[in-house]
All heavy atoms as a GROMACS GRO file, in nm:
protein
  552
    1MET      N    1  -1.702   3.681   1.142
    1MET     CA    2  -1.770   3.801   1.186
    1MET      C    3  -1.706   3.851   1.316
    1MET      O    4  -1.677   3.773   1.405
    1MET     CB    5  -1.914   3.763   1.212
    1MET     CG    6  -2.027   3.851   1.171
    1MET     SD    7  -2.016   3.966   1.042
    1MET     CE    8  -2.144   3.909   0.937
    2ARG      N    9  -1.681   3.980   1.322
    2ARG     CA   10  -1.627   4.038   1.444
    2ARG      C   11  -1.738   4.055   1.546
    2ARG      O   12  -1.857   4.046   1.513
    2ARG     CB   13  -1.565   4.174   1.414
    2ARG     CG   14  -1.446   4.166   1.322
    2ARG     CD   15  -1.377   4.297   1.300
    2ARG     NE   16  -1.462   4.414   1.311
    2ARG     CZ   17  -1.435   4.531   1.256
    2ARG    NH1   18  -1.326   4.546   1.186
    2ARG    NH2   19  -1.515   4.634   1.269
    3GLU      N   20  -1.700   4.082   1.669
    3GLU     CA   21  -1.797   4.100   1.775
    3GLU      C   22  -1.892   4.216   1.749
    3GLU      O   23  -2.007   4.214   1.792
    3GLU     CB   24  -1.726   4.122   1.909
    3GLU     CG   25  -1.660   3.996   1.962
    3GLU     CD   26  -1.591   4.020   2.096
    3GLU    OE1   27  -1.618   4.124   2.160
    3GLU    OE2   28  -1.513   3.934   2.135
    4ASP      N   29  -1.845   4.318   1.677
    4ASP     CA   30  -1.929   4.434   1.648
    4ASP      C   31  -2.020   4.414   1.527
    4ASP      O   32  -2.089   4.504   1.484
    4ASP     CB   33  -1.845   4.560   1.631
    4ASP     CG   34  -1.750   4.552   1.513
    4ASP    OD1   35  -1.754   4.455   1.435
    4ASP    OD2   36  -1.668   4.645   1.497
    5GLY      N   37  -2.019   4.292   1.471
    5GLY     CA   38  -2.106   4.259   1.359
    5GLY      C   39  -2.048   4.288   1.223
    5GLY      O   40  -2.106   4.254   1.122
    6GLU      N   41  -1.932   4.352   1.218
    6GLU     CA   42  -1.866   4.381   1.091
    6GLU      C   43  -1.801   4.254   1.035
    6GLU      O   44  -1.753   4.170   1.110
    6GLU     CB   45  -1.759   4.489   1.108
    6GLU     CG   46  -1.814   4.625   1.137
    6GLU     CD   47  -1.884   4.686   1.017
    6GLU    OE1   48  -1.837   4.670   0.904
    6GLU    OE2   49  -1.990   4.749   1.039
    7ALA      N   50  -1.800   4.243   0.904
    7ALA     CA   51  -1.735   4.129   0.840
    7ALA      C   52  -1.584   4.140   0.861
    7ALA      O   53  -1.527   4.249   0.854
    7ALA     CB   54  -1.766   4.126   0.691
    8GLU      N   55  -1.523   4.030   0.888
    8GLU     CA   56  -1.379   4.027   0.912
    8GLU      C   57  -1.304   4.009   0.781
    8GLU      O   58  -1.345   3.931   0.696
    8GLU     CB   59  -1.347   3.913   1.008
    8GLU     CG   60  -1.206   3.907   1.054
    8GLU     CD   61  -1.185   3.801   1.161
    8GLU    OE1   62  -1.223   3.686   1.138
    8GLU    OE2   63  -1.132   3.837   1.266
    9VAL      N   64  -1.193   4.079   0.766
    9VAL     CA   65  -1.103   4.060   0.653
    9VAL      C   66  -0.988   3.975   0.704
    9VAL      O   67  -0.928   4.004   0.807
    9VAL     CB   68  -1.050   4.194   0.598
    9VAL    CG1   69  -0.945   4.171   0.491
    9VAL    CG2   70  -1.165   4.277   0.544
   10VAL      N   71  -0.955   3.868   0.631
   10VAL     CA   72  -0.848   3.778   0.672
   10VAL      C   73  -0.739   3.779   0.566
   10VAL      O   74  -0.766   3.762   0.447
   10VAL     CB   75  -0.902   3.634   0.690
   10VAL    CG1   76  -0.789   3.538   0.726
   10VAL    CG2   77  -1.012   3.631   0.796
   11VAL      N   78  -0.615   3.801   0.610
   11VAL     CA   79  -0.499   3.802   0.520
   11VAL      C   80  -0.414   3.682   0.555
   11VAL      O   81  -0.373   3.665   0.670
   11VAL     CB   82  -0.417   3.932   0.535
   11VAL    CG1   83  -0.295   3.929   0.443
   11VAL    CG2   84  -0.503   4.054   0.508
   12THR      N   85  -0.386   3.597   0.456
   12THR     CA   86  -0.307   3.476   0.476
   12THR      C   87  -0.184   3.478   0.387
   12THR      O   88  -0.196   3.471   0.264
   12THR     CB   89  -0.390   3.350   0.442
   12THR    OG1   90  -0.512   3.353   0.516
   12THR    CG2   91  -0.312   3.223   0.471
   13PRO      N   92  -0.064   3.491   0.446
   13PRO     CA   93   0.057   3.481   0.364
   13PRO      C   94   0.076   3.334   0.324
   13PRO      O   95   0.082   3.247   0.409
   13PRO     CB   96   0.170   3.526   0.457
   13PRO     CG   97   0.104   3.579   0.580
   13PRO     CD   98  -0.034   3.523   0.584
   14CYS      N   99   0.082   3.307   0.195
   14CYS     CA  100   0.103   3.171   0.147
   14CYS      C  101   0.253   3.145   0.136
   14CYS      O  102   0.327   3.229   0.082
   14CYS     CB  103   0.038   3.153   0.010
   14CYS     SG  104  -0.140   3.168   0.015
   15GLU      N  105   0.298   3.031   0.185
   15GLU     CA  106   0.439   2.999   0.178
   15GLU      C  107   0.485   3.003   0.033
   15GLU      O  108   0.424   2.941  -0.056
   15GLU     CB  109   0.466   2.860   0.237
   15GLU     CG  110   0.612   2.828   0.247
   15GLU     CD  111   0.641   2.703   0.328
   15GLU    OE1  112   0.552   2.654   0.396
   15GLU    OE2  113   0.755   2.657   0.321
   16ASN      N  114   0.591   3.078   0.007
   16ASN     CA  115   0.650   3.094  -0.126
   16ASN      C  116   0.552   3.151  -0.228
   16ASN      O  117   0.567   3.127  -0.348
   16ASN     CB  118   0.708   2.962  -0.178
   16ASN     CG  119   0.811   2.905  -0.084
   16ASN    OD1  120   0.882   2.978  -0.015
   16ASN    ND2  121   0.818   2.775  -0.076
   17GLY      N  122   0.452   3.224  -0.181
   17GLY     CA  123   0.352   3.277  -0.273
   17GLY      C  124   0.293   3.408  -0.226
   17GLY      O  125   0.356   3.482  -0.150
   18PRO      N  126   0.172   3.436  -0.272
   18PRO     CA  127   0.111   3.567  -0.249
   18PRO      C  128   0.049   3.581  -0.110
   18PRO      O  129   0.048   3.487  -0.031
   18PRO     CB  130   0.001   3.571  -0.356
   18PRO     CG  131  -0.042   3.429  -0.366
   18PRO     CD  132   0.087   3.349  -0.354
   19LEU      N  133  -0.005   3.699  -0.087
   19LEU     CA  134  -0.091   3.722   0.029
   19LEU      C  135  -0.234   3.702  -0.019
   19LEU      O  136  -0.279   3.770  -0.112
   19LEU     CB  137  -0.077   3.867   0.079
   19LEU     CG  138   0.058   3.909   0.134
   19LEU    CD1  139   0.057   4.059   0.161
   19LEU    CD2  140   0.089   3.834   0.261
   20LEU      N  141  -0.305   3.607   0.040
   20LEU     CA  142  -0.446   3.589   0.008
   20LEU      C  143  -0.527   3.678   0.100
   20LEU      O  144  -0.508   3.676   0.222
   20LEU     CB  145  -0.489   3.444   0.027
   20LEU     CG  146  -0.438   3.344  -0.075
   20LEU    CD1  147  -0.499   3.207  -0.048
   20LEU    CD2  148  -0.470   3.387  -0.217
   21VAL      N  149  -0.615   3.756   0.042
   21VAL     CA  150  -0.700   3.847   0.120
   21VAL      C  151  -0.844   3.806   0.096
   21VAL      O  152  -0.892   3.806  -0.018
   21VAL     CB  153  -0.677   3.994   0.076
   21VAL    CG1  154  -0.762   4.088   0.159
   21VAL    CG2  155  -0.530   4.031   0.086
   22ARG      N  156  -0.911   3.770   0.206
   22ARG     CA  157  -1.050   3.726   0.198
   22ARG      C  158  -1.138   3.825   0.273
   22ARG      O  159  -1.110   3.859   0.387
   22ARG     CB  160  -1.066   3.588   0.261
   22ARG     CG  161  -0.995   3.479   0.185
   22ARG     CD  162  -1.012   3.345   0.257
   22ARG     NE  163  -0.948   3.238   0.185
   22ARG     CZ  164  -0.822   3.198   0.205
   22ARG    NH1  165  -0.749   3.256   0.298
   22ARG    NH2  166  -0.772   3.100   0.135
   23GLY      N  167  -1.245   3.870   0.209
   23GLY     CA  168  -1.338   3.962   0.271
   23GLY      C  169  -1.352   4.090   0.192
   23GLY      O  170  -1.285   4.111   0.092
   24ALA      N  171  -1.440   4.174   0.241
   24ALA     CA  172  -1.468   4.301   0.173
   24ALA      C  173  -1.359   4.401   0.206
   24ALA      O  174  -1.356   4.460   0.312
   24ALA     CB  175  -1.604   4.355   0.217
   25VAL      N  176  -1.265   4.416   0.114
   25VAL     CA  177  -1.153   4.507   0.133
   25VAL      C  178  -1.151   4.606   0.018
   25VAL      O  179  -1.189   4.574  -0.095
   25VAL     CB  180  -1.019   4.428   0.142
   25VAL    CG1  181  -0.989   4.357   0.013
   25VAL    CG2  182  -0.906   4.518   0.182
   26ARG      N  183  -1.112   4.728   0.047
   26ARG     CA  184  -1.099   4.832  -0.055
   26ARG      C  185  -0.950   4.852  -0.081
   26ARG      O  186  -0.872   4.872   0.012
   26ARG     CB  187  -1.162   4.961  -0.005
   26ARG     CG  188  -1.163   5.068  -0.108
   26ARG     CD  189  -1.245   5.187  -0.059
   26ARG     NE  190  -1.198   5.302  -0.132
   26ARG     CZ  191  -1.162   5.416  -0.078
   26ARG    NH1  192  -1.170   5.434   0.050
   26ARG    NH2  193  -1.120   5.514  -0.154
   27ILE      N  194  -0.911   4.851  -0.207
   27ILE     CA  195  -0.770   4.870  -0.245
   27ILE      C  196  -0.760   5.004  -0.317
   27ILE      O  197  -0.839   5.034  -0.406
   27ILE     CB  198  -0.721   4.758  -0.338
   27ILE    CG1  199  -0.740   4.622  -0.270
   27ILE    CG2  200  -0.576   4.778  -0.375
   27ILE    CD1  201  -0.714   4.506  -0.363
   28THR      N  202  -0.659   5.083  -0.275
   28THR     CA  203  -0.637   5.212  -0.340
   28THR      C  204  -0.490   5.230  -0.372
   28THR      O  205  -0.403   5.166  -0.312
   28THR     CB  206  -0.681   5.330  -0.250
   28THR    OG1  207  -0.599   5.333  -0.134
   28THR    CG2  208  -0.827   5.320  -0.211
   29THR      N  209  -0.463   5.319  -0.466
   29THR     CA  210  -0.326   5.360  -0.491
   29THR      C  211  -0.284   5.452  -0.378
   29THR      O  212  -0.367   5.496  -0.297
   29THR     CB  213  -0.314   5.438  -0.624
   29THR    OG1  214  -0.384   5.561  -0.611
   29THR    CG2  215  -0.368   5.358  -0.742
   30GLN      N  216  -0.158   5.488  -0.372
   30GLN     CA  217  -0.113   5.579  -0.267
   30GLN      C  218  -0.174   5.718  -0.283
   30GLN      O  219  -0.176   5.797  -0.189
   30GLN     CB  220   0.039   5.587  -0.263
   30GLN     CG  221   0.103   5.644  -0.385
   30GLN     CD  222   0.255   5.635  -0.379
   30GLN    OE1  223   0.311   5.562  -0.297
   30GLN    NE2  224   0.321   5.709  -0.465
   31ASP      N  225  -0.229   5.747  -0.401
   31ASP     CA  226  -0.296   5.874  -0.426
   31ASP      C  227  -0.446   5.867  -0.396
   31ASP      O  228  -0.518   5.964  -0.417
   31ASP     CB  229  -0.276   5.919  -0.570
   31ASP     CG  230  -0.130   5.945  -0.601
   31ASP    OD1  231  -0.058   5.991  -0.510
   31ASP    OD2  232  -0.089   5.919  -0.715
   32GLY      N  233  -0.493   5.751  -0.351
   32GLY     CA  234  -0.633   5.736  -0.314
   32GLY      C  235  -0.726   5.688  -0.423
   32GLY      O  236  -0.846   5.678  -0.402
   33GLU      N  237  -0.672   5.658  -0.542
   33GLU     CA  238  -0.756   5.608  -0.651
   33GLU      C  239  -0.788   5.462  -0.626
   33GLU      O  240  -0.702   5.382  -0.589
   33GLU     CB  241  -0.684   5.622  -0.785
   33GLU     CG  242  -0.658   5.764  -0.826
   33GLU     CD  243  -0.583   5.774  -0.957
   33GLU    OE1  244  -0.613   5.693  -1.048
   33GLU    OE2  245  -0.493   5.858  -0.967
   34SER      N  246  -0.913   5.424  -0.648
   34SER     CA  247  -0.956   5.286  -0.625
   34SER      C  248  -0.898   5.191  -0.729
   34SER      O  249  -0.887   5.226  -0.846
   34SER     CB  250  -1.108   5.276  -0.629
   34SER     OG  251  -1.162   5.337  -0.514
   35ILE      N  252  -0.862   5.075  -0.683
   35ILE     CA  253  -0.818   4.965  -0.770
   35ILE      C  254  -0.924   4.857  -0.756
   35ILE      O  255  -0.947   4.805  -0.646
   35ILE     CB  256  -0.681   4.910  -0.728
   35ILE    CG1  257  -0.574   5.017  -0.739
   35ILE    CG2  258  -0.645   4.787  -0.812
   35ILE    CD1  259  -0.439   4.977  -0.683
   36GLU      N  260  -0.993   4.825  -0.864
   36GLU     CA  261  -1.101   4.727  -0.860
   36GLU      C  262  -1.045   4.586  -0.843
   36GLU      O  263  -0.965   4.540  -0.925
   36GLU     CB  264  -1.185   4.736  -0.988
   36GLU     CG  265  -1.303   4.643  -0.991
   36GLU     CD  266  -1.400   4.666  -0.875
   36GLU    OE1  267  -1.426   4.783  -0.842
   36GLU    OE2  268  -1.446   4.566  -0.818
   37ALA      N  269  -1.088   4.519  -0.737
   37ALA     CA  270  -1.041   4.383  -0.710
   37ALA      C  271  -1.117   4.280  -0.792
   37ALA      O  272  -1.060   4.180  -0.833
   37ALA     CB  273  -1.055   4.351  -0.561
   38GLY      N  274  -1.246   4.302  -0.814
   38GLY     CA  275  -1.324   4.212  -0.898
   38GLY      C  276  -1.376   4.087  -0.829
   38GLY      O  277  -1.449   4.011  -0.888
   39ARG      N  278  -1.336   4.067  -0.704
   39ARG     CA  279  -1.384   3.948  -0.630
   39ARG      C  280  -1.358   3.970  -0.481
   39ARG      O  281  -1.287   4.062  -0.443
   39ARG     CB  282  -1.315   3.822  -0.679
   39ARG     CG  283  -1.163   3.828  -0.673
   39ARG     CD  284  -1.099   3.705  -0.733
   39ARG     NE  285  -1.128   3.699  -0.875
   39ARG     CZ  286  -1.040   3.694  -0.970
   39ARG    NH1  287  -0.914   3.692  -0.941
   39ARG    NH2  288  -1.074   3.690  -1.096
   40ARG      N  289  -1.413   3.881  -0.398
   40ARG     CA  290  -1.398   3.896  -0.253
   40ARG      C  291  -1.273   3.826  -0.200
   40ARG      O  292  -1.230   3.853  -0.089
   40ARG     CB  293  -1.521   3.844  -0.180
   40ARG     CG  294  -1.639   3.938  -0.195
   40ARG     CD  295  -1.760   3.894  -0.116
   40ARG     NE  296  -1.736   3.873   0.025
   40ARG     CZ  297  -1.744   3.965   0.120
   40ARG    NH1  298  -1.773   4.089   0.087
   40ARG    NH2  299  -1.724   3.936   0.246
   41THR      N  300  -1.214   3.736  -0.276
   41THR     CA  301  -1.087   3.676  -0.239
   41THR      C  302  -0.986   3.713  -0.347
   41THR      O  303  -1.009   3.686  -0.465
   41THR     CB  304  -1.097   3.523  -0.227
   41THR    OG1  305  -1.191   3.490  -0.125
   41THR    CG2  306  -0.963   3.461  -0.193
   42ILE      N  307  -0.877   3.778  -0.304
   42ILE     CA  308  -0.776   3.822  -0.400
   42ILE      C  309  -0.639   3.774  -0.354
   42ILE      O  310  -0.619   3.744  -0.237
   42ILE     CB  311  -0.775   3.975  -0.417
   42ILE    CG1  312  -0.751   4.044  -0.283
   42ILE    CG2  313  -0.902   4.023  -0.484
   42ILE    CD1  314  -0.730   4.193  -0.294
   43ALA      N  315  -0.547   3.767  -0.447
   43ALA     CA  316  -0.408   3.731  -0.418
   43ALA      C  317  -0.321   3.852  -0.451
   43ALA      O  318  -0.321   3.899  -0.566
   43ALA     CB  319  -0.365   3.610  -0.500
   44LEU      N  320  -0.250   3.904  -0.351
   44LEU     CA  321  -0.162   4.018  -0.371
   44LEU      C  322  -0.018   3.971  -0.383
   44LEU      O  323   0.027   3.885  -0.306
   44LEU     CB  324  -0.175   4.116  -0.254
   44LEU     CG  325  -0.310   4.182  -0.237
   44LEU    CD1  326  -0.312   4.270  -0.113
   44LEU    CD2  327  -0.348   4.263  -0.361
   45CYS      N  328   0.054   4.027  -0.477
   45CYS     CA  329   0.192   3.990  -0.505
   45CYS      C  330   0.283   4.024  -0.387
   45CYS      O  331   0.276   4.132  -0.331
   45CYS     CB  332   0.240   4.064  -0.630
   45CYS     SG  333   0.413   4.033  -0.672
   46ARG      N  334   0.371   3.929  -0.351
   46ARG     CA  335   0.475   3.954  -0.251
   46ARG      C  336   0.614   3.951  -0.314
   46ARG      O  337   0.710   4.000  -0.256
   46ARG     CB  338   0.475   3.845  -0.142
   46ARG     CG  339   0.373   3.862  -0.038
   46ARG     CD  340   0.412   3.791   0.090
   46ARG     NE  341   0.419   3.647   0.082
   46ARG     CZ  342   0.466   3.569   0.178
   46ARG    NH1  343   0.509   3.621   0.291
   46ARG    NH2  344   0.469   3.439   0.164
   47CYS      N  345   0.628   3.893  -0.433
   47CYS     CA  346   0.761   3.873  -0.490
   47CYS      C  347   0.809   3.992  -0.572
   47CYS      O  348   0.928   4.004  -0.598
   47CYS     CB  349   0.762   3.747  -0.576
   47CYS     SG  350   0.678   3.763  -0.736
   48GLY      N  351   0.718   4.076  -0.618
   48GLY     CA  352   0.755   4.191  -0.699
   48GLY      C  353   0.766   4.164  -0.848
   48GLY      O  354   0.793   4.253  -0.927
   49ALA      N  355   0.745   4.040  -0.890
   49ALA     CA  356   0.763   4.005  -1.031
   49ALA      C  357   0.634   4.002  -1.112
   49ALA      O  358   0.638   3.985  -1.234
   49ALA     CB  359   0.832   3.869  -1.042
   50SER      N  360   0.520   4.019  -1.049
   50SER     CA  361   0.392   4.011  -1.119
   50SER      C  362   0.379   4.119  -1.225
   50SER      O  363   0.419   4.234  -1.205
   50SER     CB  364   0.277   4.024  -1.018
   50SER     OG  365   0.154   4.028  -1.086
   51ALA      N  366   0.317   4.084  -1.336
   51ALA     CA  367   0.290   4.180  -1.443
   51ALA      C  368   0.156   4.251  -1.419
   51ALA      O  369   0.122   4.342  -1.494
   51ALA     CB  370   0.288   4.110  -1.578
   52VAL      N  371   0.083   4.211  -1.316
   52VAL     CA  372  -0.048   4.270  -1.288
   52VAL      C  373  -0.055   4.323  -1.145
   52VAL      O  374  -0.158   4.317  -1.079
   52VAL     CB  375  -0.163   4.171  -1.316
   52VAL    CG1  376  -0.173   4.139  -1.464
   52VAL    CG2  377  -0.147   4.044  -1.235
   53LYS      N  378   0.058   4.377  -1.095
   53LYS     CA  379   0.063   4.429  -0.959
   53LYS      C  380  -0.050   4.528  -0.935
   53LYS      O  381  -0.084   4.602  -1.026
   53LYS     CB  382   0.197   4.499  -0.933
   53LYS     CG  383   0.314   4.406  -0.922
   53LYS     CD  384   0.436   4.488  -0.887
   53LYS     CE  385   0.563   4.446  -0.946
   53LYS     NZ  386   0.582   4.443  -1.084
   54PRO      N  387  -0.110   4.529  -0.821
   54PRO     CA  388  -0.067   4.465  -0.698
   54PRO      C  389  -0.110   4.319  -0.687
   54PRO      O  390  -0.085   4.253  -0.587
   54PRO     CB  391  -0.135   4.549  -0.590
   54PRO     CG  392  -0.265   4.588  -0.651
   54PRO     CD  393  -0.229   4.614  -0.797
   55PHE      N  394  -0.174   4.267  -0.791
   55PHE     CA  395  -0.224   4.130  -0.785
   55PHE      C  396  -0.118   4.029  -0.828
   55PHE      O  397  -0.027   4.060  -0.904
   55PHE     CB  398  -0.349   4.117  -0.871
   55PHE     CG  399  -0.456   4.216  -0.834
   55PHE    CD1  400  -0.479   4.326  -0.912
   55PHE    CD2  401  -0.529   4.200  -0.717
   55PHE    CE1  402  -0.576   4.420  -0.876
   55PHE    CE2  403  -0.625   4.292  -0.680
   55PHE     CZ  404  -0.648   4.402  -0.760
   56CYS      N  405  -0.132   3.908  -0.781
   56CYS     CA  406  -0.041   3.799  -0.815
   56CYS      C  407  -0.080   3.738  -0.949
   56CYS      O  408  -0.198   3.719  -0.977
   56CYS     CB  409  -0.049   3.692  -0.705
   56CYS     SG  410   0.048   3.545  -0.739
   57ASP      N  411   0.020   3.706  -1.030
   57ASP     CA  412  -0.006   3.636  -1.157
   57ASP      C  413   0.068   3.502  -1.163
   57ASP      O  414   0.078   3.441  -1.268
   57ASP     CB  415   0.030   3.724  -1.277
   57ASP     CG  416   0.180   3.750  -1.290
   57ASP    OD1  417   0.260   3.703  -1.206
   57ASP    OD2  418   0.218   3.820  -1.386
   58GLY      N  419   0.124   3.458  -1.050
   58GLY     CA  420   0.196   3.330  -1.047
   58GLY      C  421   0.344   3.342  -1.077
   58GLY      O  422   0.415   3.242  -1.077
   59SER      N  423   0.394   3.463  -1.102
   59SER     CA  424   0.535   3.482  -1.136
   59SER      C  425   0.630   3.436  -1.026
   59SER      O  426   0.746   3.404  -1.054
   59SER     CB  427   0.564   3.629  -1.167
   59SER     OG  428   0.498   3.668  -1.284
   60HIS      N  429   0.583   3.429  -0.902
   60HIS     CA  430   0.668   3.387  -0.792
   60HIS      C  431   0.728   3.249  -0.816
   60HIS      O  432   0.839   3.221  -0.774
   60HIS     CB  433   0.591   3.390  -0.658
   60HIS     CG  434   0.467   3.308  -0.658
   60HIS    ND1  435   0.346   3.359  -0.703
   60HIS    CD2  436   0.444   3.181  -0.620
   60HIS    CE1  437   0.254   3.264  -0.691
   60HIS    NE2  438   0.311   3.156  -0.641
   61LYS      N  439   0.656   3.165  -0.888
   61LYS     CA  440   0.706   3.030  -0.918
   61LYS      C  441   0.826   3.037  -1.013
   61LYS      O  442   0.926   2.970  -0.993
   61LYS     CB  443   0.596   2.945  -0.979
   61LYS     CG  444   0.481   2.919  -0.884
   61LYS     CD  445   0.368   2.850  -0.955
   61LYS     CE  446   0.245   2.846  -0.866
   61LYS     NZ  447   0.127   2.800  -0.939
   62ALA      N  448   0.816   3.120  -1.117
   62ALA     CA  449   0.922   3.131  -1.217
   62ALA      C  450   1.048   3.196  -1.162
   62ALA      O  451   1.159   3.163  -1.205
   62ALA     CB  452   0.872   3.209  -1.339
   63VAL      N  453   1.033   3.290  -1.067
   63VAL     CA  454   1.150   3.361  -1.016
   63VAL      C  455   1.209   3.296  -0.891
   63VAL      O  456   1.309   3.342  -0.838
   63VAL     CB  457   1.119   3.510  -0.987
   63VAL    CG1  458   1.078   3.581  -1.115
   63VAL    CG2  459   1.016   3.527  -0.878
   64GLY      N  460   1.144   3.188  -0.844
   64GLY     CA  461   1.198   3.116  -0.729
   64GLY      C  462   1.180   3.190  -0.597
   64GLY      O  463   1.260   3.175  -0.505
   65PHE      N  464   1.074   3.270  -0.586
   65PHE     CA  465   1.047   3.345  -0.463
   65PHE      C  466   1.027   3.250  -0.345
   65PHE      O  467   0.959   3.149  -0.357
   65PHE     CB  468   0.921   3.430  -0.482
   65PHE     CG  469   0.878   3.503  -0.359
   65PHE    CD1  470   0.948   3.614  -0.314
   65PHE    CD2  471   0.766   3.463  -0.288
   65PHE    CE1  472   0.908   3.683  -0.201
   65PHE    CE2  473   0.725   3.531  -0.176
   65PHE     CZ  474   0.796   3.641  -0.132
   66THR      N  475   1.090   3.283  -0.235
   66THR     CA  476   1.071   3.204  -0.113
   66THR      C  477   1.041   3.296   0.004
   66THR      O  478   1.104   3.401   0.020
   66THR     CB  479   1.196   3.118  -0.078
   66THR    OG1  480   1.308   3.204  -0.061
   66THR    CG2  481   1.225   3.017  -0.187
   67ALA      N  482   0.942   3.256   0.080
   67ALA     CA  483   0.904   3.327   0.203
   67ALA      C  484   0.811   3.234   0.279
   67ALA      O  485   0.732   3.161   0.220
   67ALA     CB  486   0.833   3.458   0.172
   68GLY      N  487   0.822   3.239   0.408
   68GLY     CA  488   0.738   3.155   0.492
   68GLY      C  489   0.597   3.208   0.501
   68GLY      O  490   0.564   3.316   0.451
   69SER      N  491   0.514   3.133   0.571
   69SER     CA  492   0.376   3.172   0.594
   69SER      C  493   0.364   3.253   0.722
   69SER      O  494   0.269   3.330   0.738
   69SER     CB  495   0.287   3.048   0.602
   69SER     OG  496   0.154   3.084   0.626
   70GLY      N  497   0.460   3.238   0.811
   70GLY     CA  498   0.458   3.311   0.938
   70GLY      C  499   0.566   3.416   0.941
   70GLY      O  500   0.643   3.431   0.846
   71PRO      N  501   0.573   3.489   1.051
   71PRO     CA  502   0.678   3.592   1.062
   71PRO      C  503   0.817   3.532   1.071
   71PRO      O  504   0.835   3.423   1.125
   71PRO     CB  505   0.642   3.667   1.190
   71PRO     CG  506   0.555   3.574   1.266
   71PRO     CD  507   0.488   3.483   1.168
   72ASP      N  508   0.915   3.602   1.016
   72ASP     CA  509   1.054   3.558   1.023
   72ASP      C  510   1.107   3.569   1.166
   72ASP      O  511   1.194   3.495   1.206
   72ASP     CB  512   1.144   3.639   0.930
   72ASP     CG  513   1.118   3.610   0.784
   72ASP    OD1  514   1.065   3.501   0.753
   72ASP    OD2  515   1.150   3.695   0.700
   73ARG      N  516   1.054   3.667   1.238
   73ARG     CA  517   1.096   3.688   1.378
   73ARG      C  518   0.980   3.749   1.452
   73ARG      O  519   0.892   3.812   1.390
   73ARG     CB  520   1.219   3.776   1.386
   73ARG     CG  521   1.199   3.915   1.328
   73ARG     CD  522   1.326   4.000   1.338
   73ARG     NE  523   1.311   4.125   1.272
   73ARG     CZ  524   1.246   4.232   1.317
   73ARG    NH1  525   1.185   4.225   1.433
   73ARG    NH2  526   1.240   4.343   1.249
   74PRO      N  527   0.978   3.738   1.583
   74PRO     CA  528   0.871   3.801   1.660
   74PRO      C  529   0.876   3.952   1.645
   74PRO      O  530   0.982   4.011   1.632
   74PRO     CB  531   0.902   3.762   1.805
   74PRO     CG  532   0.998   3.649   1.795
   74PRO     CD  533   1.070   3.663   1.666
   75ARG      N  534   0.758   4.014   1.646
   75ARG     CA  535   0.752   4.161   1.639
   75ARG      C  536   0.782   4.219   1.775
   75ARG      O  537   0.746   4.164   1.876
   75ARG     CB  538   0.613   4.204   1.594
   75ARG     CG  539   0.587   4.165   1.450
   75ARG     CD  540   0.456   4.216   1.406
   75ARG     NE  541   0.454   4.360   1.423
   75ARG     CZ  542   0.379   4.442   1.354
   75ARG    NH1  543   0.299   4.395   1.263
   75ARG    NH2  544   0.381   4.571   1.375
   76ASP      N  545   0.847   4.333   1.776
   76ASP     CA  546   0.878   4.400   1.902
   76ASP      C  547   0.760   4.479   1.952
   76ASP      O  548   0.680   4.526   1.886
   76ASP     CB  549   0.999   4.495   1.885
   76ASP     CG  550   1.122   4.416   1.845
   76ASP    OD1  551   1.136   4.300   1.887
   76ASP    OD2  552   1.206   4.474   1.773
   0.00000   0.00000   0.00000
């Protein structure tokens, strides 16, 4: 919970996997159409190989996707 009482959304990059998003988040297309998440914890694709984008379907394992959990370099 944030100090203002709003529920916090937490995004966790999983090493060699998706972005886990926990909390009440609204997902839309770039045109503003809603994409139904169906749950409060979702996995978003980072590898680009998912057949159910923007959600993860585990394809990162088959394509050998690699990425750390933290930033590659400090942000400026």
